[in-house]
Every structure is written in C-alpha cells, then in structure tokens.
C-alpha positions in Angstrom: 26.8 -3.4 3.3 25.5 -4.8 0.5 22.3 -6.0 0.1 21.0 -8.3 -2.1 24.9 -9.3 -2.8 26.6 -7.0 -4.7 24.2 -6.5 -7.2 24.0 -2.6 -8.5 20.5 -2.8 -10.1 18.8 -4.3 -7.1 21.2 -1.2 -4.8 18.9 0.9 -7.2 15.9 -0.5 -6.8 16.6 -0.8 -3.5 17.2 2.9 -2.6 14.4 4.0 -4.8 12.0 2.2 -3.3 12.8 3.2 0.4 13.6 6.7 -0.6 9.6 7.1 -2.0 8.5 5.5 1.2 10.1 7.6 3.1 9.6 10.8 1.6 5.4 9.8 1.1 5.7 8.9 5.0 7.3 12.0 5.8 5.4 14.9 3.9 1.8 12.6 3.8 2.0 12.7 8.5 3.2 16.4 8.2 0.3 16.9 6.6 -1.8 15.5 8.9 -0.2 17.2 11.7 -0.7 20.5 10.0 -4.3 19.7 9.1 -5.2 19.2 13.1 -3.2 21.7 14.5 -4.4 24.8 12.3 -7.8 23.7 12.4 -9.6 24.5 15.9 -12.6 21.9 15.2 -9.8 19.2 14.5 -8.4 19.6 18.0 -9.9 16.7 19.9 -8.6 14.2 21.9 -8.7 12.2 19.8 -7.0 13.5 17.0 -4.3 14.3 19.4 -3.9 10.7 19.4 -4.0 10.4 15.4 -0.7 13.3 15.7 1.0 10.9 17.9 0.5 7.9 15.9 1.6 10.2 12.9 5.2 10.9 14.9 5.9 7.7 15.7 5.4 6.5 11.7 7.8 9.5 10.6 9.8 8.3 13.8 10.4 5.0 11.5 10.3 6.8 7.9 13.6 9.2 9.5 15.8 6.2 11.0 15.3 4.0 8.3 17.1 6.4 5.9 20.2 6.7 7.0 19.9 2.2 7.6 19.1 1.9 3.5 19.7 5.2 2.1 23.0 6.9 3.5 25.3 3.7 4.4 26.4 2.8 0.9 27.0 7.0 0.2 28.8 6.9 3.2 32.4 5.8 5.0 30.7 4.4 8.4 33.0 5.4 11.2 34.6 1.8 13.3 35.2 1.4 16.9 33.5 3.3 19.6 32.0 6.1 17.0 30.9 3.5 15.0 29.0 1.8 17.7 27.8 4.2 19.0 26.5 6.0 15.8 24.8 2.7 15.1 22.7 2.4 18.1 21.5 6.1 18.0 21.4 6.4 13.8 22.2 3.5 11.2 21.3 0.5 13.7 17.2 1.2 13.4 16.6 1.2 17.0 14.5 4.3 16.8 12.7 2.4 13.7 11.6 -0.1 16.0 10.6 2.3 19.0 8.5 3.8 16.4 6.9 0.8 15.4 6.4 -0.2 18.9 4.7 3.3 19.9 2.2 3.0 16.6 0.9 -0.1 17.7 0.8 0.9 21.6 -1.3 4.1 20.1 -3.5 1.8 17.8 -4.4 0.2 21.2 -5.5 3.2 22.4 -7.8 4.6 19.8 -9.2 1.0 19.9 -10.4 1.5 23.7 -11.6 5.0 22.4 -13.6 3.8 19.9 -15.3 0.9 22.2 -16.0 3.2 25.2 -17.5 5.9 22.6 -19.8 3.6 20.9 -20.0 1.0 23.7 -20.7 3.8 26.6 -21.5 6.6 25.0 -22.6 8.7 28.3 -20.1 6.9 30.3 -17.7 9.9 31.5 -15.1 7.6 32.8 -14.8 6.4 28.4 -14.6 9.6 27.8 -11.1 11.0 26.3 -10.0 14.4 27.8 -6.8 16.2 27.6 -5.5 14.8 31.0 -6.3 11.1 30.5 -4.2 11.9 26.9 -0.9 12.6 28.9 -0.9 9.6 30.8 -1.7 7.9 27.7 1.0 9.4 25.7 3.8 9.1 28.4 3.0 5.5 29.0 3.0 4.8 25.0 6.2 5.9 24.3 7.8 5.1 27.8 6.4 1.0 27.0 7.9 2.1 23.6 10.9 2.6 24.8 11.4 0.0 27.3 10.7 -2.3 24.9 13.3 -1.2 22.4 16.1 -0.4 25.5 17.8 -4.5 24.9 18.6 -3.5 21.5 20.1 -0.2 22.4 22.2 -1.8 24.6 23.1 -5.1 21.7 23.8 -3.3 18.6 27.6 -3.3 17.8 29.3 -1.7 14.4 30.8 -4.9 12.8 33.5 -3.6 10.5 34.1 -6.6 8.5 31.1 -6.1 7.0 30.3 -2.5 7.4 27.0 -2.9 8.9 25.9 -2.9 12.4 24.7 -6.0 14.3 23.1 -7.1 17.9 25.9 -9.0 19.6 23.9 -11.0 22.3 25.8 -13.2 25.6 26.8 -16.4 24.1 26.4 -18.0 27.1 23.0 -17.0 26.9 21.5 -18.7 23.8 18.1 -18.4 24.3 17.8 -14.9 25.3 18.1 -13.2 21.7 15.2 -15.5 20.7 13.1 -14.7 24.1 13.8 -11.3 23.6 12.1 -11.5 20.1 9.4 -13.7 21.1 8.8 -10.9 23.6 8.4 -7.8 20.6 6.5 -10.6 18.7 3.8 -10.9 21.3 3.9 -7.2 22.9 3.6 -5.6 19.0 2.0 -8.3 16.9 -0.4 -11.1 18.9 -1.7 -8.9 22.0 -2.8 -5.5 20.1 -3.6 -8.0 17.3 -6.1 -10.0 19.6 -6.9 -6.9 21.5 -7.7 -4.6 18.5 -10.0 -7.4 17.1 -12.2 -7.9 20.2 -12.7 -4.3 20.6 -13.7 -3.8 16.8 -16.1 -6.8 16.7 -17.9 -5.2 19.5 -18.4 -1.9 18.3 -19.0 -3.1 14.3 -21.4 -5.6 16.0 -23.4 -2.5 18.0 -23.2 -0.1 15.1 -24.1 -2.2 12.3 -26.1 -5.2 13.5 -27.7 -4.1 16.4 -30.9 -3.0 16.4 -31.0 1.1 16.9 -34.1 2.4 19.1 -34.2 6.2 18.3 -35.6 7.4 15.0 -34.0 10.9 15.9 -32.0 12.2 12.7 -29.6 14.0 15.4 -28.5 10.6 17.1 -28.8 8.7 13.6 -26.3 11.3 12.1 -23.9 10.7 15.2 -24.4 6.7 14.4 -23.5 7.4 10.7 -20.4 9.7 11.7 -19.1 6.8 14.5 -19.2 4.0 11.9 -17.4 6.3 9.2 -14.7 6.7 11.9 -14.5 3.3 13.0 -14.8 2.1 9.5 -11.3 4.0 9.0 -9.5 3.1 12.3 -10.3 -0.4 11.4 -8.4 -0.4 8.0 -5.3 1.7 9.2 -5.2 -1.3 12.3 -5.7 -4.4 9.4 -2.5 -2.5 7.5 -0.5 -2.4 10.8 -1.1 -6.2 11.4 -0.7 -7.0 7.4 2.8 -4.9 7.7 4.4 -5.6 10.7 3.4 -9.3 11.8 5.7 -10.6 9.0 8.8 -8.5 10.4 7.9 -9.7 13.9 7.9 -12.9 12.9 10.8 -13.4 10.7 12.9 -11.6 13.2 12.3 -14.2 16.2 12.3 -16.9 13.4 15.9 -15.3 12.8 17.7 -16.8 16.0 15.7 -19.9 16.2 16.5 -21.3 12.2 19.7 -20.0 10.4 17.9 -20.4 7.1 16.6 -17.0 7.6 19.5 -14.4 7.5 19.9 -10.5 7.8 19.9 -8.8 3.9 17.8 -12.0 2.4 15.0 -10.8 0.3 12.7 -12.0 3.1 14.3 -9.8 5.2 14.3 -7.0 2.9 10.9 -7.4 2.2 9.6 -7.3 5.6 11.2 -4.0 6.6 9.6 -2.6 3.0 6.3 -3.7 4.5 7.1 -2.0 7.8 8.0 1.4 6.1 4.9 1.1 4.0 2.6 0.5 6.9 4.1 4.3 8.0 3.7 5.9 5.0 0.3 4.9 4.2 -2.2 5.7 7.1 -2.5 9.3 5.5 -4.0 7.8 2.5 -6.2 6.2 4.1 -7.6 9.2 5.8 -7.7 11.3 2.8 -9.8 8.4 0.9 -12.0 7.5 3.6 -12.7 11.2 5.2 -14.8 13.2 3.1 -13.7 16.1 6.2 -9.9 15.1 5.9 -9.6 15.9 2.1 -11.9 19.1 2.5 -9.3 20.7 5.3 -6.0 18.9 3.5 -7.3 20.6 0.7 -7.7 23.9 2.2 -4.2 23.4 3.5 -3.0 22.9 0.3 -4.5 25.7 -1.4 -3.7 27.9 1.7 -7.6 28.7 2.0 -9.0 29.5 5.2 -11.9 27.1 5.9 -15.1 29.3 6.0 -17.1 26.7 7.9 -15.6 25.6 11.1 -18.7 24.1 12.8 -19.2 20.6 11.8 -22.2 19.9 9.6 -22.5 16.4 10.0 -24.9 16.4 12.9 -22.2 15.3 15.4 -22.5 16.5 18.6 -20.4 16.1 21.5 -22.2 13.0 22.2 -19.4 11.7 20.0 -17.0 12.5 22.0 -15.3 14.1 19.3 -17.4 16.5 18.5 -16.8 15.7 14.7 -13.1 15.7 13.7 -11.7 12.8 15.1 -11.9 12.2 11.3 -8.5 12.2 9.6 
C-alpha cells in the first residue's frame, strides 16, 4: 500500500523518517540496557524497570519497520500466509503491544517514585526483585490481553496490498468500543494516574519545607529531585506522543473523515514511534551519572568508581542508580 497516494517523493521522505527513528530507537535503547547490566551499581530494581521500558520501546521499532520500511520493497504473500504474516509481522500488532507495555511500565515507575518520596521508611513501598517479577508479568500480560483482539481481527487485503482490521459487520459498535478501551487503558487512565502521583511527589520535594538539615539527607533529596524530573519528562513525552494516535484510532471508527493512510494517521504513527526513540536522549541529557556510564561503555572504559558519590543512601530506595 502506498501512503500519501502514489507520490514517490512522499514515500522516500516517509521511509527516511521512519528509518531514522527505528535506528535511533534500537541503538539508544540497546545502550540503555548495556549501561545498566554492565554496571553493578546500576543493577537496581528501579533500573530493571527502565530496562523493561527499553525492551518495550525496541519492540515498537522492530515491528514498525516491516510496516513502513519493507512493505514497498517486497511482495507480500496473499491468502492464509499473508494473513498470518499480517498478524505476526507486517500488521504492527506487536508495536501496539510494546506501546501498551511502555505506558504500564511508566505507571509502575510513577508508583515507585511516589512511595520512595512519600513513604521512604515504609518497607511496603520499597521495590524489590520479587515485586519486580510480578510487575513484569502483570505489565506484559496486560499488554497482551489488551492487544489480543487485534491479532484476531487483522487480515491481509490483496486488493489494497496491506493489512486491515475486519470486525463482525453485525456488531458495528464493537470496534468503537475496543478503540475506546485502548484510549482509556493506554491513554487517559495512565496519564491521569501519573499526573496525580507526580503532583504529590513534586509538592513534597519542591514545596514542602524539609525538616532535616542533615547534609546526607539533603543529598538524598537532591537525587530524588533529579530522578523525578527525568521520569516526569519521559511521562509527559509519552502523553504528547501517544494521545494523538489513540484518539485518531478511536475516531476512525466513529467518523469516516479519519482515513487509514492519510496525513493525520501517518503523523500520529510517527509521534508514537518518536516516543520510543527519545527516552535514551532524555536519560543522557538529564542525568550526569548516566552520561558518565554511557561514555565509559562507548569508550570501552572500566569505571573506577563503582560507589555512588552523590550522597545517596539506601533510604533513596535506589542506592543511587535508578539513574537512567
């Protein structure tokens, strides 16, 4: 299927744009994973959440590539084989799964920040490896369940040379209901939840007077501020990049003027792909520790100082590097 009609220039521009995003996504998130797993001080429960976020973002890139980079270069199989390939590769279903996993992970990060800042001495709020296992299972299972109807409704349409959703014609409300569930589950509810949690955290860190003048405790507060600013930035970027595609997906079934493959549709897909590419840049620009570890990794240097020097203690619930 040719997006933007038959314009060769538009096709080249589109392919170049998505190629850049995919390469940036894969390289950036691979580096995030390597920075964390190759540094003992970075292997904290919080950073394992960031690894999960990086894996989800890479899934978006890997499965957006066949949809926008290779479809014009290959002959897509037709019939049953074409439908199976649509469901598993070219239909973009796993990209949506990665997107859902990303936002569910961001909500988990928001809860971690909330408990770490609001209840720093309460063991119930601490993130442990055991809790992480349940979180990872819940995040991926929830994303899979949310995306299951897409795997059931995607088919290859030979006349249009692309993959499309086909819902039961006698249930016209069903696709609208499903798109609305996506809009709520991956958009409105997570964003409002994160907004509520981070509002409490920001008030506590920036506007509530600290009762402790202890230098070590002040260092902990400074670290928490840096970490909180970073994850708030990532969450805001998610909202900006994913709300448009979730909204247009819902409106496409309610209003015929929203058509598959038009400028609005492609722009929203570009934004959602951009979201998966930009997180490593946020870590790099907002976190000095991550920049240092990244530089050591790229330059193949062994970090001499494996001990956090920021004054952060275990009371921060991350022993320093929740840093990415």
